[in-house]
C-alpha positions as CSV (number, residue, x, y, z in Angstrom):
1,M,-55.7,-3.4,-20.6
2,K,-55.8,-4.7,-17.0
3,D,-52.8,-6.9,-17.7
4,N,-50.7,-3.9,-18.9
5,L,-51.7,-2.0,-15.8
6,K,-50.7,-4.9,-13.6
7,Y,-47.2,-5.1,-15.2
8,W,-46.7,-1.4,-15.0
9,F,-47.8,-1.3,-11.4
10,A,-45.5,-4.3,-10.6
11,T,-42.6,-2.5,-12.2
12,A,-43.2,1.0,-11.0
13,V,-43.8,0.3,-7.3
14,P,-40.5,-1.4,-6.6
15,V,-38.7,1.4,-8.6
16,I,-40.4,4.1,-6.5
17,V,-39.6,2.3,-3.3
18,I,-35.9,1.9,-4.2
19,I,-35.7,5.6,-5.2
20,F,-37.3,6.6,-1.8
21,I,-34.9,4.4,0.1
22,L,-31.8,5.7,-1.7
23,T,-32.8,9.4,-1.2
24,Y,-33.6,8.7,2.5
25,N,-30.2,7.1,2.9
26,K,-28.4,9.9,1.1
27,S,-30.0,12.6,3.3
28,K,-29.2,10.5,6.4
29,L,-25.6,10.2,5.3
30,E,-25.2,13.9,4.5
31,T,-26.5,14.9,7.9
32,G,-24.1,12.5,9.5
33,I,-21.2,14.0,7.6
34,M,-22.2,17.5,8.6
35,K,-22.3,16.4,12.3
36,E,-18.7,15.0,11.9
37,K,-17.4,18.3,10.4
38,N,-18.9,20.4,13.1
39,G,-18.1,18.0,16.0
40,V,-15.3,18.2,18.5
41,Y,-12.9,15.3,18.8
42,S,-10.7,14.7,21.8
43,V,-7.1,13.7,21.2
44,A,-4.3,12.4,23.4
45,V,-0.9,14.0,22.9
46,E,2.3,12.4,24.2
47,Q,5.8,13.9,24.6
48,M,8.3,12.5,22.1
49,N,11.3,10.8,23.7
50,S,14.6,10.1,22.1
51,V,15.6,6.5,22.2
52,K,18.9,5.0,21.0
53,M,18.2,2.0,18.7
54,N,20.4,-1.0,18.5
55,S,21.5,-1.5,14.9
56,K,22.6,-5.1,15.4
57,L,20.1,-7.9,14.9
58,N,20.8,-11.4,16.1
59,Y,18.9,-14.4,14.7
60,I,19.3,-18.0,15.6
61,G,18.5,-20.5,12.9
62,V,19.6,-22.8,10.1
63,T,20.1,-21.7,6.5
64,E,19.8,-24.0,3.6
65,A,20.3,-23.5,-0.1
66,Q,17.3,-23.6,-2.3
67,N,19.3,-25.1,-5.3
68,D,22.5,-27.1,-5.1
69,I,25.0,-27.8,-7.8
70,E,28.2,-29.8,-7.9
71,L,31.2,-27.9,-9.2
72,I,34.2,-29.9,-10.5
73,S,37.2,-28.2,-11.8
74,E,39.0,-29.5,-14.8
75,T,42.5,-29.2,-13.2
76,A,43.5,-29.5,-9.6
77,G,45.2,-26.6,-7.9
78,K,44.6,-23.5,-5.8
79,V,43.8,-19.9,-6.7
80,E,46.8,-17.6,-6.0
81,R,45.5,-14.3,-7.4
82,I,42.3,-12.8,-8.8
83,F,42.7,-9.8,-11.1
84,V,39.7,-7.5,-11.2
85,A,39.4,-5.1,-14.2
């Protein structure tokens, strides 16, 4: 009987402590939320200005292809016209 009581006590006490801590944290959190809802916050407001943006971007660098292929034509010559349908 004493062994059963020890196991019950060893199980019940930590559960009760955890429940107490959770309810305490919940009430503390709820009072903090209520303070934030009723509090006054200071804000800074600035006048909006119109600025002309430059649409050109200049970058300096080197571009390299990720994949290269060699293309060899079957006949020599030049393209005179391309017809697009």
